[in-house]
C-alpha positions as a Markdown table, in Angstrom:
| # | Residue | x | y | z |
|---|---|---|---|---|
| 1 | Unk | -22.7 | 16.9 | 9.2 |
| 2 | Unk | -25.9 | 15.1 | 8.7 |
| 3 | Unk | -25.6 | 15.3 | 5.0 |
| 4 | Unk | -22.1 | 13.7 | 5.2 |
| 5 | Unk | -23.6 | 10.9 | 7.2 |
| 6 | Unk | -25.9 | 10.2 | 4.2 |
| 7 | Unk | -22.8 | 9.6 | 2.0 |
| 8 | Unk | -21.6 | 6.8 | 4.2 |
| 9 | Unk | -23.1 | 4.0 | 2.1 |
| 10 | Unk | -21.5 | 5.5 | -1.0 |
| 11 | Unk | -18.1 | 6.0 | 0.7 |
| 12 | Unk | -18.1 | 2.3 | 1.9 |
| 13 | Unk | -19.0 | 1.1 | -1.5 |
| 14 | Unk | -16.2 | 3.1 | -3.1 |
| 15 | Unk | -13.7 | 2.0 | -0.5 |
| 16 | Unk | -14.7 | -1.7 | -1.1 |
| 17 | Unk | -14.5 | -1.4 | -4.8 |
| 18 | Unk | -11.1 | 0.3 | -4.9 |
| 19 | Unk | -9.5 | -1.9 | -2.3 |
| 20 | Unk | -11.0 | -5.0 | -3.8 |
| 21 | Unk | -10.0 | -4.2 | -7.4 |
| 22 | Unk | -6.4 | -3.5 | -6.2 |
| 23 | Unk | -6.3 | -6.9 | -4.3 |
| 24 | Unk | -7.7 | -8.7 | -7.4 |
| 25 | Unk | -5.1 | -7.0 | -9.6 |
| 26 | Unk | -2.3 | -8.3 | -7.4 |
| 27 | Unk | -3.8 | -11.7 | -6.5 |
| 28 | Unk | -4.7 | -13.0 | -10.0 |
| 29 | Unk | -1.2 | -13.0 | -11.4 |
| 30 | Unk | 0.2 | -14.8 | -8.4 |
| 31 | Unk | -2.2 | -17.7 | -9.1 |
| 32 | Unk | -2.5 | -17.7 | -12.9 |
| 33 | Unk | 0.2 | -15.7 | -14.7 |
| 34 | Unk | 3.4 | -15.4 | -12.7 |
| 35 | Unk | 3.0 | -18.3 | -10.2 |
| 36 | Unk | 6.6 | -19.5 | -10.5 |
| 37 | Unk | 8.1 | -16.0 | -10.1 |
| 38 | Unk | 5.8 | -15.4 | -7.2 |
| 39 | Unk | 6.9 | -18.6 | -5.5 |
| 40 | Unk | 10.6 | -17.6 | -6.0 |
| 41 | Unk | 9.9 | -14.1 | -4.6 |
| 42 | Unk | 8.2 | -15.5 | -1.5 |
| 43 | Unk | 11.2 | -17.9 | -1.0 |
| 44 | Unk | 13.7 | -15.0 | -1.3 |
| 45 | Unk | 11.8 | -13.1 | 1.4 |
| 46 | Unk | 12.0 | -16.0 | 3.9 |
| 47 | Unk | 8.5 | -17.5 | 3.4 |
| 48 | Unk | 7.7 | -21.0 | 2.2 |
| 49 | Unk | 7.2 | -20.9 | -1.6 |
| 50 | Unk | 3.6 | -22.1 | -1.3 |
| 51 | Unk | 2.8 | -18.8 | 0.4 |
| 52 | Unk | 2.4 | -17.5 | -3.1 |
| 53 | Unk | -0.8 | -19.6 | -3.4 |
| 54 | Unk | -2.0 | -18.5 | 0.0 |
| 55 | Unk | -1.4 | -14.9 | -0.8 |
| 56 | Unk | -2.9 | -15.2 | -4.3 |
| 57 | Unk | -6.1 | -16.9 | -3.0 |
| 58 | Unk | -6.5 | -14.3 | -0.2 |
| 59 | Unk | -6.0 | -11.4 | -2.5 |
| 60 | Unk | -8.0 | -12.7 | -5.5 |
| 61 | Unk | -11.0 | -14.1 | -3.6 |
| 62 | Unk | -10.8 | -11.6 | -0.7 |
| 63 | Unk | -10.8 | -8.8 | -3.2 |
| 64 | Unk | -13.8 | -10.3 | -5.0 |
| 65 | Unk | -15.7 | -10.6 | -1.8 |
| 66 | Unk | -14.9 | -6.9 | -1.0 |
| 67 | Unk | -16.1 | -5.9 | -4.4 |
| 68 | Unk | -19.5 | -7.6 | -4.0 |
| 69 | Unk | -19.7 | -6.8 | -0.3 |
| 70 | Unk | -20.1 | -10.4 | 0.9 |
| 71 | Unk | -18.4 | -11.5 | 4.2 |
| 72 | Unk | -16.7 | -8.1 | 4.1 |
| 73 | Unk | -15.6 | -8.1 | 7.7 |
| 74 | Unk | -13.9 | -11.5 | 7.5 |
| 75 | Unk | -12.3 | -10.7 | 4.1 |
| 76 | Unk | -11.1 | -7.3 | 5.3 |
| 77 | Unk | -9.6 | -8.7 | 8.5 |
| 78 | Unk | -7.7 | -11.5 | 6.6 |
| 79 | Unk | -6.4 | -9.0 | 4.1 |
| 80 | Unk | -5.4 | -6.6 | 6.8 |
| 81 | Unk | -3.5 | -9.3 | 8.6 |
| 82 | Unk | -1.8 | -10.3 | 5.3 |
| 83 | Unk | -0.7 | -6.7 | 4.7 |
| 84 | Unk | 0.6 | -6.4 | 8.3 |
| 85 | Unk | 2.7 | -9.4 | 7.8 |
| 86 | Unk | 4.0 | -7.8 | 4.5 |
| 87 | Unk | 4.8 | -4.6 | 6.4 |
| 88 | Unk | 6.7 | -6.5 | 9.1 |
| 89 | Unk | 8.6 | -9.1 | 7.1 |
| 90 | Unk | 9.0 | -7.6 | 3.6 |
| 91 | Unk | 8.8 | -3.8 | 3.9 |
| 92 | Unk | 10.5 | -3.7 | 7.4 |
| 93 | Unk | 8.2 | -1.0 | 8.7 |
| 94 | Unk | 9.4 | -1.4 | 12.3 |
| 95 | Unk | 13.1 | -1.1 | 11.4 |
| 96 | Unk | 12.8 | 2.3 | 9.8 |
| 97 | Unk | 9.4 | 3.9 | 10.4 |
| 98 | Unk | 10.4 | 7.2 | 8.8 |
| 99 | Unk | 11.1 | 5.7 | 5.4 |
| 100 | Unk | 7.4 | 6.0 | 4.4 |
| 101 | Unk | 8.2 | 5.6 | 0.7 |
| 102 | Unk | 9.2 | 2.0 | 1.4 |
| 103 | Unk | 5.9 | 0.9 | 2.9 |
| 104 | Unk | 3.2 | 3.4 | 2.0 |
| 105 | Unk | 1.2 | 1.1 | -0.4 |
| 106 | Unk | 0.9 | -1.9 | 1.9 |
| 107 | Unk | 0.2 | 0.4 | 4.9 |
| 108 | Unk | -2.7 | 2.0 | 3.0 |
| 109 | Unk | -4.0 | -1.4 | 1.9 |
| 110 | Unk | -3.8 | -2.7 | 5.5 |
| 111 | Unk | -5.7 | 0.4 | 6.9 |
| 112 | Unk | -8.3 | 0.3 | 4.1 |
| 113 | Unk | -8.9 | -3.4 | 4.8 |
| 114 | Unk | -9.1 | -2.9 | 8.5 |
| 115 | Unk | -11.5 | -0.1 | 8.1 |
| 116 | Unk | -13.8 | -2.4 | 6.1 |
| 117 | Unk | -13.4 | -5.1 | 8.7 |
| 118 | Unk | -14.4 | -2.6 | 11.5 |
| 119 | Unk | -17.2 | -0.8 | 9.6 |
| 120 | Unk | -18.6 | -3.5 | 7.5 |
| 121 | Unk | -19.8 | -3.3 | 3.9 |
| 122 | Unk | -22.5 | -0.7 | 4.3 |
| 123 | Unk | -26.0 | -0.6 | 2.8 |
| 124 | Unk | -25.0 | -1.2 | -0.8 |
| 125 | Unk | -23.8 | -4.8 | -0.4 |
| 126 | Unk | -24.8 | -8.4 | -0.2 |
| 127 | Unk | -23.9 | -8.4 | 3.5 |
| 128 | Unk | -26.8 | -6.0 | 4.2 |
| 129 | Unk | -29.6 | -8.4 | 3.7 |
| 130 | Unk | -27.7 | -11.3 | 5.2 |
| 131 | Unk | -26.4 | -9.5 | 8.3 |
| 132 | Unk | -29.0 | -6.8 | 9.0 |
| 133 | Unk | -27.8 | -4.5 | 11.8 |
| 134 | Unk | -31.2 | -3.9 | 13.2 |
| 135 | Unk | -31.7 | -7.5 | 14.1 |
| 136 | Unk | -28.5 | -7.5 | 16.2 |
| 137 | Unk | -26.4 | -9.3 | 13.7 |
| 138 | Unk | -28.9 | -12.1 | 13.1 |
| 139 | Unk | -29.9 | -12.7 | 9.5 |
| 140 | Unk | -33.4 | -12.0 | 8.4 |
| 141 | Unk | -34.0 | -15.6 | 7.5 |
| 142 | Unk | -33.3 | -16.8 | 11.0 |
| 143 | Unk | -35.3 | -13.9 | 12.5 |
| 144 | Unk | -38.3 | -14.8 | 10.3 |
| 145 | Unk | -38.3 | -18.5 | 11.4 |
| 146 | Unk | -39.1 | -17.5 | 15.0 |
């Protein structure tokens, strides 16, 4: 089991990269390619049309933050909340929980994002030097000033 623990930084890096790339893939078109269609889609699903921009910004920039491992916990939490809203309002998870094929993708994205929010970015990230765990969550810069 100890050898698997050594793989944790690599596992978190891979999870961040994959989840981040997928969010960027879905966020970029909402902002720059299919903005009008996205706004119509959101309106058809009972959201204000401008939610296309909110969703696009969350997914594009949140995904980029996950990829580089910067503010991973915040980005992961925001993306998990977005996916939970999608599960509830769009995919109707709670009306038919046995129809897994209707919501498997947003569920996996929500769980992956939540895992990153709970576990953090890992050693191979920009978060590591900023939010060093050994200092109790205080950055090294502020620790060195004392």
